[in-house]
C-alpha positions in Angstrom: 3.3 -11.4 -15.4 0.0 -12.4 -15.1 -1.7 -11.1 -18.1 -4.4 -9.3 -15.8 -2.0 -7.5 -13.8 -0.4 -4.0 -14.9 2.4 -1.9 -12.9 3.4 1.1 -13.6 5.7 3.8 -11.9 3.5 6.6 -11.6 4.1 10.4 -12.3 3.6 13.1 -9.8 3.7 13.1 -6.5 1.5 10.8 -4.0 0.6 11.4 0.1 -1.7 9.4 2.2 -3.0 10.4 5.4 -4.8 9.4 8.2 -6.3 10.8 11.5 -5.2 14.0 10.8 -1.7 12.6 10.0 0.4 12.7 6.8 1.8 9.2 7.1 4.0 9.8 3.7 4.3 11.8 0.1 6.4 10.3 -2.8 7.3 10.6 -6.0 8.3 7.1 -6.4 4.6 5.4 -6.4 3.9 2.0 -8.0 0.2 1.5 -9.8 -1.2 -1.9 -10.0 -4.1 -2.0 -11.5 -5.3 -5.8 -11.5 -8.4 -6.9 -14.0 -11.6 -4.9 -12.9 -10.5 -4.0 -9.5 -10.1 -0.7 -8.9 -6.0 0.3 -8.9 -3.7 0.3 -6.0 -1.1 2.7 -5.0 1.4 1.4 -3.5 4.2 3.8 -1.2 8.3 2.8 -0.9 8.0 1.9 2.4 11.1 4.6 2.6 8.6 7.4 2.3 6.4 6.0 5.2 6.3 7.2 9.1 6.3 3.7 10.2 5.9 5.0 13.1 2.3 4.6 12.4 1.9 1.7 11.9 2.1 -1.4 14.2 2.9 -4.7 12.4 -0.5 -7.4 12.5 -0.8 -10.7 12.8 -3.0 -11.1 9.8 -1.5 -12.5 6.0 -3.6 -13.5 2.8 -2.3 -15.1 -0.4 -2.6 -13.8 -3.8 -1.8 -16.6 -6.2 -0.4 -13.5 -8.4 1.1 -11.4 -6.5 2.3 -13.6 -3.2 1.7 -13.7 0.9 0.9 -10.4 1.9 1.5 -9.4 5.7 -0.5 -6.3 7.3 -0.3 -2.8 9.4 -2.7 -0.9 11.1 -2.8 2.2 11.3 -2.7 4.1 14.8 -4.1 7.9 15.2 -4.7 10.0 18.2 -8.0 8.8 18.4 -8.4 5.1 17.5 -6.7 2.2 15.4 -7.7 0.9 12.3 -6.9 -2.5 12.1 -5.6 -3.9 9.3 -5.5 -0.9 6.9 -2.0 -1.1 5.3 -0.5 -4.2 3.3 2.6 -5.2 1.8 4.0 -7.7 -0.2 7.6 -8.5 1.6 8.5 -11.5 -0.9 6.3 -10.8 -3.6 6.5 -13.1 -7.0 9.0 -11.9 -10.0 5.9 -10.7 -12.5 5.5 -8.1 -9.9 8.6 -7.5 -7.9 7.6 -3.8 -8.7 5.6 -3.7 -5.9 8.7 -5.5 -3.3 9.3 -3.2 -0.5 6.3 -1.0 -1.3 3.0 -0.4 1.0 -0.7 -0.7 -0.4 -3.5 1.2 2.0 -6.9 -0.3 2.3 -9.7 2.1 0.9 -11.5 3.6 4.0 -12.7 6.9 4.7 -10.7 7.9 7.5 -7.4 6.9 5.0 -6.9 9.1 2.0 -4.4 8.6 -0.4 -4.5 11.5 -3.3 -2.5 12.8 -5.9 -1.4 16.3 -5.6 
């Protein structure tokens, strides 16, 4: 793993909400810390209500993690474009986040440990 990236299994339960709906809850979150960036909670895909997410055409590349694909969150009142990302085939050094989703920090999305 890149020296500046650390992934740990989280203790406890995490929940993600958007537009008044619970999108997911898990006891199997992975916490990724990368350099000076805020830690990111990755939710297992099977613990997220994928019916709220629409695949996006956006992709990005990280030299340490690989290629990210994005999803938009569809709420009752609006669509939050490209608000979720996933590394479908991450580099071996960060394989723990494969099959997981992370949510953009924004006012309309809450990621909380409960």
